[in-house]
C-alpha positions, 0 to 999 in steps of 0.5 A: 209135592217135593220137599227139599231138606237142604241141611241134610242134602236129601230130596224127598218126593211126597205124593200129596195133593195140596201145597205145604211149606217146609222151612229148610236151612241152606247149604250148597246142595251140589257139594253134599253127599246124601246122609242123614243123622239118626232122628231125634226123639219126638216128644208130646206137648204138655196136653198129650199123654205119654212121657219121653225124656229128651236128652237135649232139652232143658233139665230143671231139678226140684229141691224139696230139701229147701222148703219155705215156711207154709204159705199164707196165701194170695190176695189183693188190696181193696182200696180204690176199686172197693171204694167204687164197686162196693156200692154197685148193684148186688148182682154186679158186685157179687160177680166181681167178688166171685172172680177174686175170692171164690173157689171158682174164681182166683181163690184169694184168701188175703184182703188188705183193707185201706183205712182212709185218712180223708180230706176236709169236707171243704176240699174240692175233689181232686183224686182219681176215681176211688182214690178218696177213701173215706176216713172214720172221723166225724167233725161236729158242726161246731168245728165246721164253717158257719153256715158253710161259709169258708171266707175268713174261716180257719178250722180250729186246731187240734179239735179231734178227740179220739175219746169223744164218740161224736168225733167218730163216724162208724158208718163211713167207708161202707163200700170197702167194708162190703168187700171185706164181708164179701171176701170173708164169705167166700173163704178169705181168712187173712185180713190186714189193715193199712194206712196211706195217710193220716186224716187231713187235720193231722197233716202239715199240708192239710191234704192227705195226698202229701206235703208240698215238698214231697220229701217232707214228712206230712204228719204234724209233730204232735199228732203221732199219738192221735194217729196211732189212736185213730188206726188202732181204734178203727181196727178194734171197732171193725173187728167187733162190728164186722166179726173179722180179725185183722192179723196185722196193721201197717201204719205207713206205706212207701214212706221214704220215697218222695212220691207223695206231694199235696194235691196228688191223685191218691193218698200218701205221706212221706215218713223219714226213718225216724218218723217211721220208727216213732209211729211203729212204736206208738201203734204197737203200744196202743194195740197192746193197751187195747188188748188186741192180738193184731201185730204191727206190719212194716214198712211197706216200702216201695222196693227191697233196697229202700226197705233195707235202708229204712230198716237199718235206721231202726233200733232194736226196740222198733224192730222188736215191735214189728210182728211182720215185715212187708215189702213191695217190689216196684223196683224188683232188685235186691230181694235177697237183702229183704229175705235175709233181714227177715230171716235174721230177725226171725220175722215173717215176710210178705210181698204185700203190694205190686202190680205191673203193665209190662210196658204194653198198651191196653189189650185184654188178650195180650199175653205179654203182661200175663207173662210179666206178672208170672215171672214177677211172682216166681222171682219175688217168691223165689228170692224173697221167700215171702210167705204171701204175695199180694196184688196192689188192686186186682180191679182197675178202671177200664176207662182210665186204662184206655188209650185215651188215658194211661193206655195200660194193663194194670189190674187183673180185671178192668171195668168202667168205674163210672158206668152210665148204665149198670146193666151194660157194665163189661167185665174184662178179665185180661191175661194177667187174671188167668196167669194169676190163676196159674198160681193162686188156684193151685199153690194154696195156703199151707203149701211149702215152696221149694227150690229149683235151679231154674229162674222161670220155675216155681214149685210147692209141695202139698204134704197132705196130698203127697203132691207138688205143684210146678209153675213154669213160665215160657216167655220165649216165642218158641216151644220149649222141651223141659225135663223136671227132675224129681229125684230129690223126692224120697218117693215117686210112685209108679202111679205118679202123673202130672195134670197141666193147666195152660195160659197162653195166647189162645188158652185161658187156664185150660186143663190139658191131658195128663202126662205120665212120670217116667224114671223120676222125670216129668217131661213135656213141651210147653207152648210158646209164650205160656204159663203152665201149671203142672199138678204132680201126684204121688210124690213125697218126702226128701231123698237124703242121698240127693241133697243140695249140700251134704255133710260129707262133701268138701266145698269151696266158698267163692265170693261173687264180688271178688272171685276169691275163696275163703282161706285161713289168714297168716295168723292161722286164725283169721278168715280171709279171701285168697286166690283159688288154688286147686287142691289147697286143703286150707280152702276146703270147708264142710257145711255140717247140718246141726238140725234135722228139718228141711226148712230154709232156717236150718242151722249149720256149722262151717268146718275148715277141713285142714284143722277141724275148727269152725267159723265163728264171729268175734267182734264182727270178724270171722275167725276159726274157733274150737267147736263150742256149739255157741250161737256165734258159731251157728249159721243159717243159709239162704239160696234160691237155687242159683248156686249162690248162698248167703250165710246168716250168723245166728247170733246177730243176724248179720251176713258173712261178707268180705269187708269193704267189698274188697277184691284184694288178696288177703282181705278179711272176712267178717259179718255185716247187715244184709245188703244184697251186695255181691260181697255177701254172696258166695258160690258154694262148689265141690272142692274136688273133681266132680266129673270126668268127661267121657271119651269117644273114639272111632276106629275106621278100620277093623283090627286097628288098635284104638288110640286112646288119649293119655289125658282126659278132661276133669271138671272141678266143682267150680267148673274149672276143666283140668287135663289129668293123666289116665291109665286105661285098662287093657283092651282085648284085640277081639273087641276091635277085630270086627264091627263093634261098640264097647267101652273101656274104663280108665283110672284118673289121677287125683280122683276115684271117678273112672274115665269111660271111653266108648269105642266104635269100630266101623267104616264111615258111611258119610260125613255131613258138610259143616258151615263156618264163618270168617271175616276178610283177612282171617283164616277160618277156624276149622274143627279138628273133628267132624261128626260122621255117620257110621255104617254100624248105624250110629254116628261119631266124631272123627279126626280130620286133616284139612287141606291147606287154604289159599289166603286169597280165598278169604281175602274178600267177601264170598264163599268157598269150600275146603276138603279134609281127609280122615285116616284110613277112610276114603270119605272126605270131609267138606267145610263150606266157608262164608266170608262175611262182614264183622259183626257190630259190637256194643262198644259202650258196655262196661259190665256190672262189677267191672272196675274199668273207667271206660266206657263211662256214662255222664248225664246233665242230671240224674235222679237221686235214687238212680245212677248213670252206672246202670246205663251201660252195665249190660243188665236190662232191668228196673235198675236205671238212670232217670232225670226224676226230680220230685219238685220239678218236671225236667223237660230235657236232659242228655246222657252221654257215653265216652270211650277211652279212644276214638271208635267207629260207630254206626248204631245206638240202641235204647232200652227205656224203662216204662212203668206206664206211670210217671217213669217213661221213655223219652218223648223224642230224642236226637243224637250228637257226637263229639268232633274234637271239642264241638258237638255235632248233630248226627243227621237223620237221628231225630226220632219220636220214641214210640216204644221202650226199645229203640234202635237208630242206625246212621252212617258210620262216624268216628268219635270218642263221645256220643250223646242222646238229647232227650225230651220228656213226656209231659209230667213224666221223667225219662228212664233208661235201663240200657244204652248200647253204642254199636260199631266194629271196634277191634272185632273179627267176629263174623256178623249176620248177613242181610243177603236174601238172594239165590245164587241159582235154581235147579229144575230136575237137577239142571240150572234154570236157564237165564237165572239172575239173582235180581230177577224174581219171576220165571216160566218153565214149560213141562212136556205134556206127557211128563206131568210129574211135579219137577224137583226144585233145588236152590243155592243161596248166595249166603250159606246161612240164609234160610228158605222155604219152597212151595211146590204146586200140586199139579201142572200148570202151577206155580212154585214159590221160593222164599229166602230169608236172610241170616239176620232175619231182616230181609225176605226175597220171593222167587216164583217159577210158573210151570206150564204144559208144553204141547 
């Protein structure tokens, strides 16, 4: 069978008896001379033994010098599923408990117990299955309607007395209490009690689901003391009756969101920040009065942004009354703000609730929700530095999640909450279950999370066993080669190895073969769309010579918002921001560690190297001060490995920032509450030269002195590349009198780092042709160097002198070739040029952080917690525009994008946000464009929206403004994360071609007679005496198309050539039938 490797121009004959496929990348075959580069090293997959370092793979550095607090653990809220399944037959409920809390299951050690509020006995059921969690109150008959007749009956106000034993029912909520005991019996050691709503008789609406206006507080103004008594008494009694310790009590849940409206499907209550503070203080007071060790946790807000907004309105008394900070991440942005609030306040922080469906339809075998959960866990723990990660509820109602209802993938396990026959209950563990296990089964309580420089990697050290656990999420559809750099550890023994555990499309937390560690690197290939946990043995300590910040280094602080750096003001005292000036001494600082640990809460001082003064805080301003070792001169720092830092002043917990988010030269630097704003984030980079780029020189003729450059490229800590003069050491002529490879060092201006030139003396064997694209009327940009294969056995770049190109060659669409000459070599370089249409570009883009007025977004309505600014900021995330109105369903709204001038557009792309609940893509939409002053519909754009990603193509048109008129799904709001409007614009970037046709087919080196690109099937006769499989070569009409060739194993037989266009959208299949000729 013949396999054509067209990228290298080599034809191989393989004698095999079966048909195989090989994807090859098209180059014009007849222009290629035979050449092949040295083979890239191969690498084993994660499950294979052995370890090879791939130089071109992704390198991820683990940083054990930045260690989170010991991890509290993993868990789930019990709530609805426990309220349902806790009353099921023993065998079934125990099986479910084993799946979550046992060592053979997920090993959860945290359970959040929901103290139900409870609607009145007269209220008709209206909540989802399990949502009506029983309260612990008991209403005596004297306060009930006489003989059950509610006509003209009103319940007596303020009947409930927490001091009256008859007003309590300690037999309530037996199902959820069973789960508390079951969790404890399986090893759970951390319990938190939380409330969603006061009991109905303490509410203004009379319902535990919220007030009639969802933004109004629902607790009666005179019931704060009673509600605190209710919560603290329940905790006290359950601890005594169940022999369980509730370490924390959270009195409010997602309190300031407008989510909770009377007659909703679950318990909930709005609490203004003032009301939050009032109940927090009262609960703390009553916990103390009862002598309970339970701490108050708060405020379980829906996302870090609203968490911060609530916190900012608490006074010091309320803040001090909170023993643990809880935040949810249903809006997974601004985690670092919550992190720095907790760190500045000296409080423990939990990510106490979240779940997700990933916007996909119910499918227990779909890996996408598992990948989304894995990435959320990694992001939350990296950026929050949370000491626990707790799921909303691990078990969901399979029927409610079905296509007939929510059609979603919430929960790790799904079961029918209302089975007709308990003997037939199916327990569905989805991919999220196994993804969760990649974390909870391996990163155990007491482990300490460490940093890495990769957003898809979560690592934690187990000091007791000298090991590190690394979890890597590969969300791409391709295999990925990864190298984990372990050089940050003090000790990596020769016996060190890694055991991988993989969850993927086909694997459910499957253990693979061990991978050995080589040269302090763990290298492996991870599967497409997979989560891989590596348990690495025999690593420990912190390498003091490989810290992420060093006392002896000089750094520049670059503000993320302005791009300017810290400097000294004109008065010689104030700290301001100024434009970065290379080698400016006043902009150089050292970060000197004052403590000797490796935690995230180490103390530093920041020293200006120009005068030795330290950064201190005075009346909110940052100034230079003499070092007095005072709290206002001490700083903690936070980072999650991305090279960006926040600096927390120890005195008051406020952050180093540029005041007013200013981008102005000389703007003052001060401190302020954590906001997660870019003006509070700093890139800390080495102030000097950190690297000198290596030089490679090829000498194609012996006895020719190498021509070394007079300047080399140096790289500063901020990534700036600067040419610097270099003085090379003298070269002994004997070194280049023969074929040889040798190095030469040079002294570089402004640094002690040496330049290194590698010189190869060798003739050129061949030069691989290159492919280049351009657009009509634009001369192709050809490289000054090309890679050549050398006779000495290596390859190297050589300078090429290209022939002059006739402009007619690139005036229109097509392709042509250009030759180039190499000094002192007869071998020619060839560039194959494709002239193609310009690419579409996103004309709507106005990047986040930009001050540009246009393109700008407008809308007929915008939800108060969302913004049109997110529609075209280039970021696809949960930050979005919505038309959410808490009091009214909006059936239709529009979003428009306006340009600063008329543009030619032909495509609109939408990325809708979808939580599979109340925030969804539009049901349908159509596009309109502004024609002068009149809106006109764009024909053919009326679309029913099926998925969260939508692309609409249409005939190009000219307009200054375009809009989408959208209809909402019943009972939901519309949410857009990003909207792109694509057109040519002022663009000469070549696009990707859709051409999937061949120019010709060659059989045994001869053109196929009668070939036409539009004729797909051919027949060729082969002489009977010559039964060898004919060779097949092809030339594609577009250089960047790909193809695969299937050759027959015998004659007669059919060869198939499948061509795929560059843009991947089109495929064309050609066949050649080979018959025997008599």
